[in-house]
Each structure stands twice: as structure tokens, then as C-alpha cells.
C-alpha positions in Angstrom: 15.9 -1.5 -1.5 14.1 -3.1 1.4 10.7 -1.8 2.3 9.4 -2.2 5.8 5.4 -2.2 6.1 3.7 -1.6 9.5 0.5 -0.6 10.4 -2.5 -3.6 9.8 -4.8 -5.2 12.3 -8.2 -5.7 13.2 -11.0 -3.4 13.1 -14.7 -3.6 12.7 -16.6 -2.6 9.4 -16.9 1.3 9.1 -13.5 1.7 10.8 -10.2 3.1 10.0 -6.8 2.1 9.8 -3.2 3.6 8.3 -0.6 1.5 6.9 2.9 2.6 6.5 5.7 1.7 4.3 9.3 3.3 5.1 11.7 2.4 2.4 15.5 2.2 2.7 18.6 1.4 0.9 18.8 2.7 -2.7 15.7 4.9 -2.5 16.8 7.1 -5.2 16.1 4.2 -7.9 12.6 4.6 -7.0 9.5 6.1 -9.0 6.3 4.8 -7.9 5.0 3.6 -4.3 2.0 1.8 -3.7 -0.1 -0.8 -1.9 -1.3 -4.1 -3.3 -3.4 -6.8 -1.2 -4.1 -10.5 -1.7 -6.9 -12.4 -0.6 -7.0 -16.3 -0.6 -8.1 -17.6 -3.5 -8.1 -14.2 -5.8 -5.6 -12.8 -7.6 -3.3 -9.8 -6.3 -4.9 -6.5 -6.4 -3.5 -3.0 -6.9 -5.0 -0.9 -4.5 -3.2 2.5 -4.6 -0.1 3.9 -6.0 1.7 7.3 -5.9 4.4 8.9 -7.9 7.7 10.8 -6.6 5.6 14.0 -7.9 2.6 13.0 -6.1 0.1 11.8 -8.8 -2.0 9.0 -7.5 -4.2 6.2 -8.8 -6.6 3.8 -7.1 -8.6 0.8 -7.5 -12.3 1.5 -8.1 -13.0 -0.8 -5.1 -11.4 1.8 -2.7 -11.7 5.2 -4.3 -13.4 7.8 -1.7 -12.5 5.6 1.4 -8.4 4.9 0.7 -5.9 7.8 0.7 -2.1 7.1 -0.3 0.1 9.9 0.7 4.2 9.9 0.6 6.6 11.7 2.5 9.6 12.1 0.3 11.8 13.1 2.9 11.3 10.3 4.8 10.9 7.8 2.1 7.8 6.6 3.5 4.3 5.7 2.1 1.3 5.8 3.8 -2.3 4.2 3.1 -5.1 5.6 5.1 -8.0 3.2 5.2 -11.3 4.5 6.0 -14.9 3.3 6.0 -13.4 -0.4 5.8 -15.6 -3.3 4.8 -15.2 -6.8 5.2 -14.3 -7.4 1.5 -11.2 -5.0 2.4 -10.0 -8.2 4.5 -6.3 -9.2 3.1 -2.6 -9.3 3.3 -1.5 -5.8 2.3 1.9 -5.5 0.4 4.4 -2.5 -0.1 5.7 -2.3 -3.5 8.3 0.3 -4.9 9.0 0.3 -8.7 12.1 1.3 -9.9 12.6 3.9 -12.6 14.3 2.0 -15.0 12.1 -0.5 -17.0 12.4 -3.9 -16.8 13.9 -3.9 -13.3 12.0 -6.2 -11.0 9.8 -4.3 -8.4 10.6 -4.4 -4.7 8.1 -6.1 -2.3 7.9 -5.7 1.3 6.3 -8.3 4.0 2.7 -8.3 4.0 0.7 -7.0 6.7 -2.5 -8.5 7.4 -5.7 -6.3 7.6 -8.7 -7.8 9.0 -12.3 -6.1 8.8 -15.3 -8.0 10.9 -19.1 -7.1 10.1 
């Protein structure tokens, strides 16, 4: 499985960005898709995930501001980020979790999101 992320950039606080991640390859093997982020000096944080059936889960820090969605026909997951804060600045990584337990997750290349105050 290959994951191609796009949509990062720089925005002022209060602004919005939309991240996209398209999966290709053995996409039938994927259950969860989601987004993680990493800031220098901090541990990687799971931001939001969505199952193939559309169930979602969010980090407390983004609830009410971020929305994850998934287009199974296009094998693409989106992260709509509204009311961005400087603390949302990070490298965001797309992730795909296989159905089979014990199989390593797939990761896309990170995309930088910078929120200025």
C-alpha cells in the first residue's frame, strides 16, 4: 500500500486547511485510515482515525475543530482542519492500518502544517 498525502501549508491562526491522502496498491487490506502528527521534541500524536464503515475517533485537542472523512470509492481520506491554532503546527502523516493484526501500518510522507499567530 502506498499513501500519497497533500494539502499542507502555512496559515494564520483561525484559518483552515484540508489534507488529503490517497491510497493505492492493496487497498482492500486496509481497515482504519487516519492522521498522526509530530512536533519536534514531542511524541507522535494520533489526530484522527476513521474506519471503513465511517466511525471516527479524534484526539481531545482537535475535537470540534477537525473533521476526518473517507471516500472509499477513491481510496482517499481527508482531514478538514478549521480554527487552526499555533499548537497545531506539526508534520502530519497519513496512516493506514491493515485488517490483519500484527501487520505493520502503512505511512505516507509527512506534510508540514504551520499555523502562525
